[in-house]
C-alpha positions in Angstrom: -5.3 -61.9 82.3 -5.0 -58.8 80.1 -2.3 -58.2 77.5 -1.5 -54.7 76.2 -0.1 -54.1 72.7 1.4 -50.8 71.7 3.3 -49.0 68.9 4.2 -45.3 68.4 0.6 -44.3 67.6 -1.9 -46.9 69.0 -2.5 -49.1 72.0 -4.8 -52.2 72.3 -5.7 -54.2 75.3 -7.1 -57.8 75.0 -8.4 -60.1 77.7 -8.0 -63.8 78.2 -11.7 -63.9 79.0 -13.2 -64.6 75.5 -10.0 -63.3 73.9 -12.0 -60.1 73.8 -10.7 -56.8 72.7 -11.1 -54.3 75.6 -9.5 -51.2 74.2 -8.2 -49.7 71.0 -6.8 -46.2 71.6 -5.3 -43.6 69.4 -2.4 -42.3 71.5 -2.0 -39.1 69.5 -5.6 -38.0 70.0 -6.5 -39.9 73.2 -9.6 -41.2 71.5 -10.8 -44.6 72.8 -12.7 -46.5 70.0 -14.1 -49.5 71.9 -17.2 -49.5 74.1 -16.5 -49.7 77.8 -18.7 -52.7 78.7 -21.0 -51.0 81.1 -23.1 -53.9 82.3 -26.2 -51.8 82.8 -26.2 -51.3 79.0 -24.2 -54.1 77.4 -21.6 -56.0 79.3 -19.5 -57.1 76.3 -17.1 -54.9 74.3 -16.0 -56.9 71.3 -17.0 -60.6 71.7 -16.0 -63.4 69.4 -19.0 -65.4 68.3 -18.4 -69.2 68.1 -19.7 -71.8 67.4 -22.9 -69.9 66.5 -23.8 -66.4 65.7 -27.0 -64.9 67.1 -29.7 -67.2 68.4 -31.1 -70.7 68.3 -34.8 -70.9 68.3 -35.9 -72.1 71.8 -32.2 -72.1 72.8 -31.2 -75.6 71.6 -30.4 -77.7 68.5 -30.5 -81.4 67.7 -27.6 -83.5 66.5 -27.9 -87.3 66.0 -31.1 -87.3 68.1 -29.5 -85.6 71.0 -30.4 -82.1 72.3 -27.7 -79.5 72.9 -28.3 -76.1 74.6 -26.5 -73.0 73.4 -26.9 -69.5 74.6 -26.8 -66.5 72.2 -23.6 -66.2 70.1 -22.1 -69.4 71.6 -19.6 -70.1 74.4 -16.3 -68.7 73.1 -17.1 -65.2 74.5 -17.6 -66.6 78.0 -14.6 -68.9 78.4 -10.9 -68.3 79.4 -8.6 -68.6 76.4 -5.0 -69.7 76.8 -2.2 -67.4 76.0 0.0 -69.0 73.3 2.5 -66.2 72.7 2.8 -62.4 72.9 5.2 -59.6 72.1 4.9 -55.8 72.2 2.7 -55.7 69.1 1.2 -59.2 68.9 -0.8 -61.7 70.9 -2.2 -65.2 70.1 -4.9 -66.9 72.2 -6.2 -70.5 71.9 -9.4 -72.2 73.0 -9.9 -76.0 72.5 -12.7 -78.3 73.1 -13.1 -79.7 76.6 -15.5 -81.6 78.8 -17.6 -78.4 79.2 -17.8 -77.5 75.5 -18.6 -81.1 74.4 -21.8 -80.9 76.5 -22.8 -77.9 74.3 -21.1 -78.7 71.0 -19.9 -82.3 70.4 -17.1 -81.6 67.9 -13.4 -81.3 68.6 -11.9 -78.0 67.6 -9.1 -75.5 68.0 -10.0 -71.8 68.0 -7.1 -69.4 67.8 -7.4 -65.6 67.9 -4.6 -63.3 66.8 -4.2 -59.6 67.3 -1.4 -57.6 65.7 -0.8 -53.8 65.8 0.5 -52.7 62.4 0.6 -48.9 62.2 -3.0 -47.7 62.6 -4.4 -51.1 61.9 -5.3 -53.7 64.6 -5.2 -57.0 62.7 -7.8 -59.2 64.3 -8.0 -62.8 62.9 -9.7 -65.9 64.2 -8.9 -69.4 62.9 -10.9 -72.6 63.5 -9.2 -75.9 63.0 -11.0 -79.2 62.8 -9.0 -81.4 65.3 -11.5 -84.3 65.0 -12.1 -87.2 62.7 -15.4 -86.1 61.1 -16.8 -83.0 59.4 -16.9 -79.9 61.7 -19.8 -77.5 61.0 -20.1 -74.1 62.8 -20.7 -70.4 62.5 -18.3 -67.6 63.4 -18.4 -63.8 63.6 -17.4 -60.7 65.5 -19.4 -58.1 67.4 -17.1 -55.1 68.0 -18.7 -52.2 69.8 -17.4 -48.9 68.5 -18.1 -45.9 70.8 -19.0 -42.4 69.7 -19.0 -39.4 69.8 -15.3 -38.7 70.1 -13.9 -35.7 71.9 -14.9 -32.4 70.3 -17.8 -33.9 68.3 -21.5 -34.7 68.8 -23.6 -37.7 68.0 -25.0 -35.8 64.9 -21.5 -35.9 63.4 -21.5 -39.6 63.0 -22.5 -42.0 60.2 -21.7 -45.5 58.9 -19.7 -45.3 55.7 -19.6 -48.1 53.2 -16.6 -48.4 50.9 -19.1 -48.6 48.0 -22.3 -46.7 47.3 -24.4 -49.8 47.0 -27.8 -51.4 47.6 -27.2 -54.8 49.4 -30.0 -57.2 50.3 -31.8 -56.8 53.5 -32.6 -60.1 55.2 -36.2 -60.3 56.3 -37.0 -61.7 59.7 -40.1 -62.9 61.6 -41.7 -60.9 64.4 -39.4 -62.7 66.9 -36.3 -61.9 64.9 -35.6 -65.2 63.0 -34.9 -65.1 59.2 -37.6 -66.2 56.8 -36.8 -68.0 53.6 -36.6 -71.4 51.9 -34.2 -74.3 51.4 -33.0 -75.0 47.8 -31.2 -78.1 46.6 -27.9 -77.6 44.9 -26.9 -79.4 41.8 -24.9 -82.7 41.6 -26.4 -84.0 44.8 -24.8 -81.4 47.1 -26.4 -80.3 50.3 -29.3 -77.9 50.3 -28.7 -74.3 51.2 -30.9 -71.8 52.9 -31.9 -68.8 50.8 -33.2 -66.0 53.0 -36.1 -63.8 51.8 -34.7 -60.3 51.1 -35.6 -56.9 49.8 -33.2 -54.1 48.6 -31.8 -52.3 51.5 -33.2 -48.7 51.3 -31.1 -46.8 53.8 -27.6 -46.2 52.2 -27.3 -42.8 50.5 -24.1 -41.9 48.8 -22.4 -44.7 50.7 -23.5 -43.5 54.0 -26.1 -44.1 56.8 -26.5 -41.2 59.2 -26.6 -42.6 62.8 -29.8 -42.0 64.8 -30.7 -43.3 68.3 -32.3 -46.7 68.1 -32.2 -47.1 64.3 -30.4 -50.4 64.4 -31.8 -51.5 67.8 -33.3 -54.7 66.4 -30.3 -55.4 64.2 -30.1 -55.1 60.4 -28.8 -58.2 58.6 -27.3 -57.4 55.1 -26.1 -59.8 52.4 -24.8 -59.5 48.8 -22.7 -56.4 49.6 -19.5 -55.5 47.8 -17.9 -53.1 50.3 -14.6 -54.5 51.6 -15.0 -52.3 54.7 -17.6 -50.4 56.6 -16.6 -47.6 58.9 -17.9 -45.5 61.8 -17.1 -42.1 60.4 -16.9 -38.6 62.0 -18.4 -36.7 59.0 -17.2 -33.4 60.4 -13.5 -34.4 60.2 -13.5 -37.4 57.8 -11.9 -39.6 60.3 -13.2 -43.1 60.8 -12.7 -46.7 62.1 -12.9 -49.2 59.3 -14.1 -52.8 60.0 -12.9 -55.3 57.4 -15.9 -57.0 55.7 -14.2 -58.5 52.7 -15.4 -62.0 51.8 -18.1 -62.2 54.5 -21.5 -63.4 53.4 -23.4 -61.4 56.1 -23.1 -58.1 57.8 -25.1 -57.2 60.9 -25.5 -53.6 62.1 -26.6 -53.1 65.7 -26.4 -50.3 68.2 -26.7 -49.4 71.9 -30.1 -49.8 73.4 -29.4 -46.6 75.4 -29.4 -43.2 73.7 -27.3 -41.9 76.7 -24.5 -44.4 76.0 -24.0 -44.5 72.2 -22.0 -47.2 70.4 -22.5 -49.1 67.2 -21.5 -52.7 66.2 -20.4 -53.5 62.7 -20.5 -57.3 62.7 -19.2 -59.4 59.8 -20.6 -62.9 60.1 -20.3 -66.4 58.6 -23.8 -67.6 59.5 -27.3 -66.5 60.5 -29.7 -67.0 63.4 -31.9 -70.1 63.2 -34.4 -69.8 60.4 -38.1 -69.2 61.4 -39.3 -72.7 60.3 -36.5 -74.7 61.9 -37.0 -78.2 63.2 -33.9 -77.6 65.4 -31.7 -80.0 63.4 -28.1 -78.6 63.5 -27.6 -78.9 59.8 -30.6 -76.6 59.3 -28.9 -73.6 60.8 -28.3 -71.2 57.9 -24.8 -70.3 56.7 -22.8 -73.0 58.5 -19.1 -73.4 57.6 -18.0 -76.9 56.9 -14.4 -78.1 57.7 -13.0 -81.5 56.9 -10.6 -83.2 59.5 -7.3 -81.4 59.8 -8.5 -78.3 57.8 -8.6 -74.7 59.1 -10.7 -71.6 58.3 -9.6 -68.1 59.0 -11.6 -64.9 59.3 -10.4 -61.3 59.4 -12.2 -58.6 61.3 -9.3 -56.0 61.3 -9.9 -52.4 62.5 -8.2 -49.5 60.9 -8.2 -45.9 62.0 -8.0 -43.8 58.9 -9.3 -40.8 57.0 -12.3 -41.9 54.9 
């Protein structure tokens, strides 16, 4: 099932498969901002990442001495989500635990994804609710593919624009892409937390990173940033698509593996891939969110077409 939202200036299309955004189009210019999902390059367009972000080392984790397999970025992107309600400018989808998910992730949960068109902003929020009787721990994030160049422009016109001219931390990873770092105990007997090894990120100049083919091909993981948004910007016109990053602990930048089919993903995350020295215990996955029974956690990945 696909639901189309529209107002006077913009149109968005969302699929029940993964509650995934398929299209976000500026009706006045005809510009499509979302990658088309060409399976020969990358079959997704804007997947929701739950209950993990990125990868588990060796593809599994352990919980209470039982082994659970999980593919990259979790299962939410691969499953049908139920339509809860919709209108001309709003749609709400729901995914709940079932026999299939409990073989991969033993916790009860409700995952709701809401899209709302408000002027030139597509509000894009995901809410996780703990519907079980014990603590729920998980990761969540988004992976929206923004296509470029737009009509009348070239690839050389495009850059990533940070709200602030800043130097965030650049998370260091092993040769196979897993973060390196150490676990540190918190005070007052609280749980230990993973502290990734980082260096100052050297690539932002005057708040901007000029796009080059393959530059983010292996993914750059940033933390300790202050920008409330990061945008794909047409530097020739000053127009851009802002992705909300406010409040997120991690931001991943990744781009198309094909220079002939350019797109870039601005990915706000709660969580990290497995750390390099993991023993596969679930509680050792860095950056997990903890929810007590009956509590909810909401993330905001909204997109705004604007002049930067």
